[in-house]
C-alpha positions in Angstrom: 30.8 -7.5 8.6 32.0 -8.4 11.5 32.2 -11.9 11.3 35.3 -15.1 11.3 36.8 -15.5 7.7 35.8 -18.5 5.9 38.3 -20.2 3.6 35.4 -20.8 1.0 32.8 -17.8 1.4 28.7 -18.3 1.2 27.9 -17.2 -2.6 25.2 -15.0 -2.9 24.1 -14.0 -6.4 21.6 -11.1 -5.9 18.7 -9.9 -8.5 17.1 -7.3 -9.2 15.1 -6.3 -12.4 16.1 -2.2 -12.3 17.9 0.1 -10.1 14.8 2.7 -10.2 14.5 4.9 -7.5 12.9 2.9 -4.3 12.9 0.9 -1.4 13.8 -2.2 -3.3 16.9 -1.0 -4.5 18.3 0.5 -1.7 18.1 -2.5 -0.1 20.1 -4.7 -3.0 22.8 -2.0 -3.4 23.0 -2.0 0.5 22.7 -5.6 1.1 25.9 -6.3 -1.8 27.5 -4.2 0.4 27.2 -5.3 3.4 27.3 -8.7 2.4 30.3 -9.0 0.4 32.9 -8.9 3.2 34.1 -11.7 5.9 32.3 -15.3 5.3 30.0 -13.8 2.7 30.5 -12.6 -1.6 28.3 -11.4 -3.1 27.4 -10.6 -7.3 24.3 -8.2 -7.7 22.9 -8.8 -11.0 20.6 -6.1 -13.1 18.7 -4.9 -15.7 18.3 -1.3 -17.4 15.9 1.0 -15.7 13.1 2.8 -17.9 12.4 6.5 -19.0 11.2 8.4 -16.3 11.8 5.8 -13.9 14.7 8.0 -12.2 18.6 6.0 -11.9 19.9 5.1 -8.2 23.7 3.6 -10.0 24.7 6.8 -8.5 24.3 5.0 -5.5 25.6 1.9 -6.5 28.6 4.1 -7.0 28.8 5.8 -4.1 28.7 2.2 -2.0 31.3 0.6 -4.2 29.4 -1.9 -6.2 30.0 -2.6 -9.6 26.6 -4.4 -10.5 26.5 -6.7 -13.3 23.7 -5.5 -16.0 22.1 -7.9 -18.2 21.1 -6.0 -21.6 17.6 -7.6 -22.3 16.8 -7.5 -18.6 13.8 -4.8 -18.3 10.7 -3.5 -16.3 7.9 -4.6 -19.2 6.9 -8.4 -20.6 8.3 -9.4 -23.1 8.5 -13.2 -23.8 11.8 -12.5 -26.6 13.7 -10.6 -24.1 12.8 -12.3 -21.0 13.9 -15.7 -22.8 17.4 -14.1 -23.3 17.8 -13.0 -19.8 17.1 -16.6 -18.9 20.1 -17.3 -20.7 21.3 -14.8 -19.4 21.5 -15.6 -15.9 21.9 -19.5 -16.7 25.1 -18.5 -17.6 26.3 -16.2 -14.4 24.8 -18.6 -12.8 27.5 -21.4 -14.3 29.8 -18.9 -13.5 29.9 -17.9 -9.6 28.3 -21.2 -9.1 26.7 -19.1 -5.6 25.2 -21.5 -2.3 22.1 -18.9 -2.3 20.5 -17.1 -5.0 18.3 -14.1 -3.6 15.7 -12.4 -5.6 14.2 -9.3 -5.3 11.0 -7.6 -7.3 8.6 -9.8 -8.7 10.6 -10.0 -12.6 14.0 -10.9 -11.1 12.1 -13.3 -8.9 10.6 -15.4 -11.7 14.0 -15.4 -14.1 15.7 -15.5 -11.1 14.2 -18.8 -9.5 14.0 -20.3 -12.9 17.1 -19.9 -13.8 18.3 -21.7 -10.1 15.8 -24.3 -10.7 16.5 -25.5 -13.6 20.1 -25.8 -12.3 19.0 -27.5 -9.4 16.8 -30.2 -11.9 19.9 -31.7 -12.1 21.6 -31.2 -8.7 22.0 -34.1 -6.1 19.4 -32.5 -3.1 22.9 -31.8 -0.4 24.0 -29.8 -3.7 21.2 -28.1 -4.7 21.4 -24.2 -4.5 19.5 -22.3 -1.8 16.7 -20.0 -3.8 15.4 -16.9 -1.3 12.8 -14.6 -2.5 11.7 -11.1 -0.7 8.6 -9.6 -1.8 9.4 -5.3 -1.1 5.1 -5.8 -1.9 2.9 -7.3 -4.6 1.2 -6.7 -8.2 -2.0 -8.8 -6.1 -4.6 -5.9 -6.4 -4.4 -2.4 -8.4 -1.7 -3.5 -10.7 -3.5 -5.2 -14.1 -7.1 -6.5 -14.9 -8.3 -9.4 -13.2 -7.2 -12.5 -15.8 -3.4 -11.2 -15.6 -3.6 -10.8 -12.0 -5.0 -14.2 -11.2 -1.7 -14.9 -13.9 0.8 -14.2 -11.7 -0.8 -15.3 -8.6 -0.3 -18.9 -10.1 3.0 -17.4 -11.4 4.1 -17.3 -7.8 2.4 -20.0 -6.4 4.3 -22.7 -8.8 7.6 -20.5 -7.8 7.0 -20.8 -4.2 7.0 -24.8 -4.0 10.6 -24.4 -5.3 11.5 -21.3 -3.5 13.5 -21.9 0.3 12.6 -19.3 1.7 10.0 -16.0 1.1 11.2 -12.9 2.9 7.9 -10.9 3.7 8.2 -6.8 4.7 5.8 -6.8 7.4 3.0 -8.9 9.2 0.3 -7.5 6.8 2.0 -8.3 4.2 2.9 -12.5 5.7 -0.9 -12.3 5.8 -1.8 -10.8 1.7 1.1 -13.8 1.2 -0.4 -16.5 3.6 -3.4 -15.9 2.9 -5.4 -14.1 1.1 -3.8 -14.9 -1.9 -1.9 -18.0 -0.4 1.3 -18.2 -2.4 3.6 -20.1 0.3 3.1 -21.9 4.0 3.8 -20.0 6.8 6.7 -22.4 7.7 8.1 -20.7 4.3 7.6 -17.3 5.0 10.1 -14.8 7.5 9.1 -11.3 8.2 12.3 -9.0 8.0 11.1 -5.9 7.8 13.5 -2.9 6.1 16.3 -1.6 6.8 18.5 1.7 6.0 21.3 3.9 6.8 18.4 6.5 8.5 21.1 8.5 10.2 21.5 11.6 6.8 17.5 12.2 8.2 17.3 12.4 11.8 20.4 15.8 11.3 18.8 18.4 12.7 19.2 22.0 11.0 21.2 25.1 12.4 17.9 26.7 11.3 14.4 25.1 11.1 13.2 25.4 7.6 9.3 24.2 8.1 8.6 25.7 10.7 5.1 27.4 12.2 5.6 30.3 9.9 4.0 30.9 6.2 2.5 28.0 3.3 1.9 24.7 5.3 5.2 22.3 2.6 3.3 19.2 1.6 5.3 16.6 -0.6 4.2 13.4 -1.7 6.7 10.7 -2.4 7.3 8.2 -5.5 6.6 7.1 -9.1 4.1 8.5 -10.5 1.8 5.8 -11.8 -1.5 4.8 -11.2 -0.7 2.4 -8.4 0.4 5.9 -6.4 -3.1 7.6 -7.3 -1.5 11.3 -7.2 -5.0 12.8 -8.5 -6.3 12.4 -4.5 -3.8 14.4 -3.4 -4.3 17.2 -6.8 -8.5 16.4 -5.9 -8.3 17.1 -2.1 -6.1 20.7 -2.9 -9.5 21.6 -5.3 -11.5 20.8 -2.7 -9.4 23.1 -0.1 -10.2 25.8 -3.1 -13.0 25.6 -2.6 -13.3 26.2 1.2 -10.9 29.7 0.4 -7.9 27.5 2.5 -6.0 26.1 -0.8 -3.5 29.9 -0.2 -2.7 28.5 3.5 -0.8 24.7 1.5 2.4 24.1 -0.8 2.0 20.6 -2.6 5.6 19.3 -3.7 5.4 16.5 -6.1 8.7 14.5 -5.9 9.5 12.2 -7.8 9.3 10.8 -11.9 7.3 8.6 -14.4 4.9 7.7 -16.7 1.8 9.6 -15.5 4.3 13.3 -15.0 2.4 15.1 -18.3 -0.6 13.9 -17.1 -0.9 15.3 -13.5 0.4 18.4 -14.6 -2.9 18.8 -16.8 -5.1 17.2 -14.5 -3.7 20.0 -11.4 -4.2 22.5 -14.0 -8.2 20.9 -15.0 -8.8 21.3 -11.2 -7.0 25.2 -11.4 -4.8 23.5 -8.5 -1.5 24.3 -10.2 -0.3 27.8 -8.1 -0.4 25.6 -5.1 1.8 22.5 -6.7 5.0 21.9 -7.5 7.1 18.7 -10.1 9.9 18.8 -8.7 11.2 15.5 -10.3 13.8 13.0 -8.7 15.7 14.2 -6.3 19.2 13.9 -4.4 18.9 15.8 -1.9 16.4 14.6 -0.3 17.8 15.0 4.2 17.5 19.0 3.5 14.1 18.6 1.3 12.2 16.6 4.1 13.7 19.4 6.4 12.0 21.4 4.5 8.4 19.7 4.5 5.6 20.6 7.4 4.1 16.3 6.2 4.5 13.8 4.1 1.5 12.5 2.3 0.9 8.5 0.4 -1.9 7.8 -0.9 -1.4 4.7 -3.2 -3.6 1.8 -3.8 -1.4 -0.6 -3.5 2.1 -0.5 -1.0 4.6 -2.9 0.7 6.0 -0.8 2.9 6.7 2.9 1.5 10.9 3.6 2.7 9.5 7.9 1.5 7.2 7.0 5.1 10.1 5.4 7.3 12.6 8.6 5.5 9.8 10.8 7.0 8.9 9.4 10.4 13.0 9.4 11.0 13.0 13.4 9.8 10.3 14.1 12.6 7.6 14.8 10.1 4.1 14.0 10.5 2.8 11.5 7.9 -1.3 11.6 6.0 -1.3 7.7 5.0 -4.3 5.6 3.1 -4.8 2.4 5.0 -3.1 0.0 2.1 -0.9 -2.9 2.3 1.4 -2.5 4.7 0.7 1.1 5.8 -0.9 0.1 9.3 2.3 -1.4 10.5 4.4 1.8 10.2 1.9 3.8 11.7 0.4 1.4 14.5 -3.2 0.5 16.2 -5.4 3.8 15.7 -6.2 5.0 18.8 -8.9 7.8 18.0 -11.5 8.7 15.0 -12.2 12.4 13.7 -15.2 13.2 12.0 -14.7 13.8 8.8 -13.3 10.4 8.9 -9.4 10.2 9.1 -7.7 8.2 12.3 -4.9 9.0 14.2 -3.2 5.7 14.4 -0.1 6.1 17.2 2.5 7.1 14.3 0.3 9.2 12.1 -3.0 10.0 10.3 -4.8 6.8 8.3 -7.3 7.1 5.5 -8.9 4.4 3.1 -8.4 4.3 -0.1 -9.7 7.1 -2.3 -10.9 9.1 0.0 -10.4 12.9 -1.3 -12.9 14.5 1.6 -10.8 12.5 4.9 -7.4 13.1 3.0 -8.3 17.6 2.8 -9.6 17.5 6.2 -6.8 15.7 7.6 -4.1 18.0 6.0 -6.3 21.2 7.3 -5.7 19.2 10.9 -1.9 19.0 10.5 -2.1 22.9 9.3 -4.0 24.1 12.4 -2.0 21.2 15.1 1.8 22.3 13.5 3.1 22.9 17.2 0.9 20.2 18.6 2.6 16.9 16.4 5.5 16.5 18.6 4.2 13.0 20.2 2.9 11.9 17.7 6.6 12.7 15.0 9.0 11.4 18.5 6.7 7.8 18.5 7.1 7.9 14.5 11.1 8.6 15.0 11.7 6.8 17.5 9.6 3.6 16.3 11.9 4.3 12.4 15.2 4.1 13.9 14.5 1.3 15.6 12.3 -1.5 13.5 14.0 0.0 10.7 18.1 -0.5 11.8 20.2 -1.3 8.6 22.0 -3.7 12.0 19.5 -4.9 12.8 18.7 -6.3 8.8 22.2 -7.4 7.9 21.6 -9.9 11.0 18.6 -11.1 9.9 19.7 -12.2 7.5 23.7 -13.4 8.4 21.4 -15.9 10.6 18.9 -16.7 8.0 22.1 -17.3 4.6 23.6 -19.8 7.6 20.5 -21.7 8.6 19.7 -22.0 4.6 24.0 -23.3 4.1 23.9 -25.2 6.8 20.8 -27.0 5.9 
């Protein structure tokens, strides 16, 4: 960062539960790198990546980031392991003595803020550690039972009372945090959209692999877990098969997770396995996006899906369920089709769980591949402007300086 060097750097302890493939890990690693020079010093704490999640420590290596791994910090809730994690976090706070603790994801947000609070209770106000938490999404619906969900909401409300700033990544998410679930007052919440180096996705191949000939290649990218609702795409593929249209498509499922085997069996049961390929996690995502004709998202709950941002930057049409921050990405609805899908300014929206609308939207993309340029150009321009890495760094630099001045 091109800022004047101070004698005493602003120390930031950044904590994330694990570096599994996805937007939170990319942000945590990128921000650790960007805020480790100039007036800043940053230490990244993280836990273990679970089976089938996909490990992004290779990205840490490429950015020159050396995270401190906590052996007890993991995805699943465990009173014994979480207690050990809290002890490990407290020890790191004692040694690093941060000015700011910035947490990402729910588990890290709980343990990291509890660790910071335990020090702040014993400090004079001007010496207290500033606590910042980013909601990359939330687990307040479609993740757990009603009882567990209520428990997590109450925990977040309690933690918010002792948090100096809560960051949300879209206006829709601010509405959820402030009004729908009443986690925190608007005065504590700051909208800071995600930011990435999207240049690898904007490069055009010498030969366009995703031209208008041959089967329409549809990609769905993300963890194979229930909240992503991959079943909806497989069921839409079955609908297309019943219409005799399935051979016009190839569906590429990019990702892995606990439902991988179950989804493969479901594709066999629906007799669409001949047009569906499960590719697992891939590192060659820019070239993979270029090979696609469209990207689909079928989630039941989302923050701001990174796969859609990358697809938009790559100039690919997107079809997505209207959940979470998706509407902030795709923009206002401008027209509706007769069979349920809606044309937003920068993509196509369907209602959550609406199989028939998804099938209809897929057919529309198939039949209009050559006429979607206006929509995709709008989407590309928006993603490159709204989700630029430089903008994210500037926003957080301003926030950190504001907190340390106070």
